[in-house]
N, C-alpha and C positions, 0 to 999 in steps of 0.2 A: 241573139241567143243567150240563154242563161243556164248556168250549171251550179248545182248544189253539191257541197262537200261536207260530209258528216263523219269523217274519219279523224279522230283526235290528233294522232301524230302528224298527219298532213295539215290539218287546220292550224296547229301550233307553229308550223313553218311555212305557211302559205305564201309569205312574201318572197320566198326562194323560187316559187313556182308560178307566181302571178304573171310573169312575162309571157308564159306560154298562152295565156288567155288574152292578155292585152294585145299580143301580136295578131290574134285572130278576131279582135273586136268582140270578145265574149265577156259577158258579165259573170263573175263568180261570187257566190255567197257562202260564207262559213258561219253558221249559227254558233252561239255560245254552247259548249258541250263539254262534259266531263268524261263520260264513257259512251253513253248512247242517248238518243232522243226517244221519246215515248211514241207510241202509235198515234195518239192524238196530235202531237206536234208534227209528226210526219204527214198526217192526213191534211194538215193545213199547208205545209211547206212544199211537199213533193210536186203537187199539180202545177206549181208556179214555174217549174224548171224543165228545160228540154233534156238535160242530162243530169245524172246523179252518181257521184262517187260515194259508195256506201261504206260505212265503218262496220260496227257490230250491232247496228240498229235493227229493230224488228221489221225487216222488209217483207211484210206479210202480203197475202192476197188482197186484203182490204186496202193496204197502202198502194199496191200496184194498180188496183182498180181506180182509186182516186187519181193516181198519176195519169192513167190512160184517159180518164175523163178530162184531164187538164192538158198540159203541154208535154208531159214526159214521153220521150221517144227511145231512150236507151239508158243503161246503167252499168257500172263496173263496181264489183266488190273489191275494195282495197284489201290486199292481203290474201292469205291462203284459205282460212276457214270460211265455209259458206253455209254453216248450219242455220244461220239467221235469215237466209234468203230463200224465199219460196220461188224456186226456179220454174216449177211447174205452172204456177200462176202467171209468172211473167211470160212464159212461152204461150200459154193460152191466150194472153192479151196481145201477143205480137210485140212484146217489149224485149229486145235482145239484152242479155245480161252476161257479162264475162267476169272472171276473177283474175288474180295475178299470182299463180302458183310459182313455187320454186324461188321465192324471194328471200326467205328468212332462215333457211336451214342451219347455217353456221351460227347465226346470232342466237336463235332460240336454243340450239344445242349448247352453246357456251353457258347460257344461264342454267340449263338443266344440270350440266356437269358441276357448275359452281354450287348448286343446291345439294347435289350428292355429296360433295366434299364438305360443305358446311354442316350437313346433318351428321356426317361421319365423325367430324372433329368438334362439333358444337362451337364453332368459331363465333357464331352469332350470339350465343349465350355468354361467352367470354367477353365480348364487346359490351353487352348490356351491363354485366357485373362490374367491369372495370370502370365504366362511366359512372356507376353508382358508388365508387370508392372501394370496391372489393377486389380481391386478387384470386379468382377461381382457377382450379386446375382439374377440369373434367377429363376423365380418361376416355378418349374416343376409340374408334376402331379404324384399322387400316383398310384401304381399298384393295390392295393386292390380294388376289385369290378369292375375293368376295364375288357372290353371284348376283346379277342384276337382271330383273325382268323388264324388258323394254317393250312397251305396248305401242305399236306403230312403227313401220319401217319405210316411211316415205322420205322426203328430203330431210326433214328434221331428225327423224329416227336414225337414218343412215349417218348423218353428221354427228349425232350423239354417240352412236356405236363406235365410230372411228376414235373419238376422244376417250371413251370408256375402255376400249380395248387397249389403248395406249397406257392406261393406268393399271394394266394387268388384271382386269376384271373378266369374269366369265359372263357373257351376255346371252340370255335366252330371249328370242324375239317372238312376239305374238302379232301376227298380221295375216288376215285371210288371203291377202294378195301378195304374200311374201315372194320375193325373187332374190336369189343369192347375188352377192356383189363380190367381185374379186377383191381380195385383200381384207375383207371383213369376215373374220372367222366367228360368226355368231351361230347360235343353234336355234332353229325354228321349232315352235311347239304350238299345239292347239290350246286356245284359252279355255279353262285356267289350269291345264295340266302343268305339273312341275312348279307351281307357284310356291309350294312349301319349301322349295330350295332357295328362294330368293331372299337376300339380305336387304335389297332395295327393289322398289317398283317405280319405274319412270314412265309417265304417260306422255306420248308425243303424237297421238293419233287424232284423226278428225272425229267430230261428234256426229253420230248418225242415230236414227231411230232404233237401230239394233243394239248399240252399245251404251245407250242411256243408263246410268247407274250400273255400269259393268263392274264397278267395285262397290259391292253392297255388303250387308252383314254376313251373308252366306259365303261370299268370296273371302272376306277378311278373316273369317273363322278358319279358312284353309291355309292362311299364310303362316310363315314362320313367326313365332312370338318375337316381338321386338323389331319387326320389319320397319323400314323407313320408306316413306312414299313421297314422290315428287310429281307434281302435275303442272306442266307448261302447255297443256293442250286446251281443254275446255272444262269448266267447272262441273257441269252435269254428268261427266263421266264417273264422278264419285258421289255416292249418297252421303252427304255431309253429316247427317244424323248418325249413320252407321260409323263413319269415321270418328266422330266425337266419342261415341261409345267405346270404340276400339282404342282410342288414345287414353281414355279414362281407365280401361282395364289393363293397359300395358301391352295389349296384343300388337298395337302400333307404337313404336318408340317415339316417332316424331314425323312431321310432314312439312314439306315445303310446297306452298301453293301459290302459283302466280295467277290462278284463275279460281273463280268460285261460282256456286249456283246462283247467287245474287251478287251483283257488282254495282257499286262498291260494296265491300263486305260490311254489313251492319254492325254497329257497336254492340248490339244485343246478341250477336252470334256467340254461342258457347265455345267456339274455336279460340276466342280471345283468352280463355282460361288456361290454355296449354302453352306454357312459356318456351317449351322446346321446339315450337313450330316457327317456321318462317313464312311471312306473308308478302306476296308481291301485289302489283296493281295492274295485272294483265298487260305487262310492259316488256315481255321477254324479247320481242322483235325490235324494240325501239332503240336503234342506233342511228347516228346521223347518216351513215352510208346506206343502211337498209331503207330508211324512210325516203331518201332521195331516189333510190332504185325503184321502190314500189310505187311511189307517187308519179314518177315520170312514166312508168309502165302503164299505170292507170289512166293517166292523161292521154297517152298514145292510143290505148285501146278505145277509150271513150270517143276521141276524135275520129277514129276509124268507124265506129258504129254510127256516129252522127254524120259521117261523110264530110268531115271538115278537112280540107286539103291544107 
């Protein structure tokens, strides 16, 4: 039996998990990967394997069809986000696919809150200037009594709310499936009402067909001038062209983006012109503990689907 792994955090630490496969006499293959493989690469690789642990690769109908025509019997999406996986196609083809929800709430929330603080106090800008031999003194803003619009109230959103409320912030939550949580005194609202009250907008929601470019030029025009935006969810939630225009006009003060519409972020992107922005590498969930937790869960689920005792 052969298993393909295309999730970068798991691939980079595969030696820690290899014994699970060796013990079952399973061959595991980890291709060279930075963020994702292309459809063409997947069309060649996937049919050669019985199981697939998917990263953020384009697991499209075409890829699953090729897999079905080959050896593919089951797959697991490593992590929480599933927008890259065509579950409908997999179901039509009789290929069971699961994901690993509830793995990274605290880890991604930690990064989101660190971004909020960094945008408020411009610590990233101070670091850059000191390294260049200067001694800047930007005047930031306090978090206490500021209002934050939190988009998404799942595992990550709830973890972020807990931390933000501890900073004495007012948190307005946007989530069509909102359920109150004891101890989290947030205020639910329908999107995009009350957005003009927000000093910060933080995105922690899943990407769906309904919320693609939910932050576009029209929505940005409704925000409070000088709003700060954090995205630790998925790049296509934000229309990057609209964001660039809002940064240039000053409608948006700054943004911290761990994810982008195109990843890695091209050097030609106009976002690079905005020095008060922070860029990540789609890495908010990547801690030693979280990678181990999610990888072991993915292996367990895949072995179950493949009926490996």
